[in-house]
N, C-alpha and C positions, 0 to 999 in steps of 0.2 A: 327570847328565851329558848334555848335548845334543850329538849328533854329526851332522855334515852332510858330504856329499861334494860338493865344488865344483871349479871350474877343471878340468873333465874334458876330456881329449882321448882319444877312443876311435877305434881303427882296426879296423873289422870286417874289412877286407881283409887285415890283417896277423895277425889272430887265427887261431890254428890249434887248439890244444887248450884254451887258456884265453884270456880276453879280453886283447887288447893295448891297454893304456891307461896314462894318467898322470892323477893327480888329487891333490887336497889334502883331507885330513880336517881339518875344523874342530871344535874342542872348545869349547863354550860361546861360539861366535862368533869364536874366534881360530885362525889358522893353526897347526896342530900337527904334522901328519904328512904327509910326501910319500909317495905310494904309486905304484908302477908295476909293470907286468908286460909282458914281451916277447911274450907270447902263444904260447909254445912248450911249455906244459905245466908250467912251474915255479910255485912259490909267488910271491906278490907280494913286492916289496921295500918295506920301510918305513924311512923316515928321519925322525928328529925334526927339527922346525924350531925353532930357538932362540926363546924360552927353554925350550921343551919338551925333554925328555930321553928316553933309552931307557926309563927307569923309568915315564914317563908313557905310553909306547906299551904297556908291559906292563900298566899299570892299565887301559887301554882294552881290551886283549885279555882280561883277567880279567873286566871288566865285561860284555863281549859274550858271553863263554863262559857266565857266570851267566844272562844274559838269554835266551839262545837254547838253552842246553843243548848247544851245539856246542863241543867242546873241540879239534877239529882245525881250526886256522887260522880262528878266528872273525872276525878282522879282515878276512881275505881274502874270506870268505863274505859279510860285511856289505857290503864295498865292491862286490863283484860284484852283489849284490842291488840296491844303490843305483844302480849304473851301468845295469843293465838296466831298472830302474824308470824312470829318466830317458829312456832310449832308447825304451821303449814309450810313454811319455807324448808324446814328440816325434813318434813315428810316428802315434799316434792323432790328435793335433791336426792334423797335416798331411793325413792321409788323410780324416778326417771333415769337413774344410773344404770339399772338393769332391765327396765321395762319401757314400753311405749305406753304413755298414759293419754287417753283420749275420751272425748264425748262423741257419741254418734251424731248428735245434732244440737242445735241451740236449746231446744226444749230439755234435753237431758242435762245440759249445762245448768239451766235455771233450776232444775230439780236436784242438782248435785249428784247425778247418776253418771259415774265415770267408769271406764274400763281400763284394764291393764293387760298387756300382752308381753310376755317374756321375750327379751331380745336374744336371738340365737346367734346368727352370723351376720346376715345382711340387713342392717337397720334400714337402709334406703329402700330395699325391696319390701320390707315389712310395712313401712310407712306408705309406700305406693299401693300395696295390697289393701290396707285399711282405707285409703282415700278412694280406691276403686270400688270397694264393697260398700262404703258409707260416704257418698259424695259430699254430704253436708257435715262431715266429721270435723271436729276441732281437736287437733293433735298438739298437745302441750309441748312435746319434745321439739316441735318445729319453731318454738318461740323462745325469746330470751326468758331467763328465770323470772324477771320482773313482770313481763307480760303473762307468762304462764301462771304466776301467782295471782295476778288480778283476775284472770279468767277462772281459775280454780275457785277463788273466793267470790265469784260473781260480781266483781267490781267493774266489769266492762259491759257497756250497753249492747 
């Protein structure tokens, strides 16, 4: 079963205790489940999109519970993870386009404390300067987007 979260509308401003968003879960490339949350702390709302039914939603929930070991709202958890993965990817692309994004050391990475320096002319010289000043630095611009995302999200040991 291939699941994708698409057609995402996310409102950070309206999110209080949970993310305020609307999206569509695609199953094997087909629109299957509309999901939304008002951002005030409740669980997500799930609605089947014809020809899918509530039984199909239950199958997805069972599948995700088995895959993750999470039996409390596994579809909500999966949707929120996908939402924030897409938001983090968008943030990194935008930020690294005009800035060097780095952690001074692994401890800063674990704390989520990162730094940005605006790129002027010589990106190579700027990266060399950062590496010289902070020998243990982790520079996300030196990585593939996938690796930078994993580092940024602290998914790398």
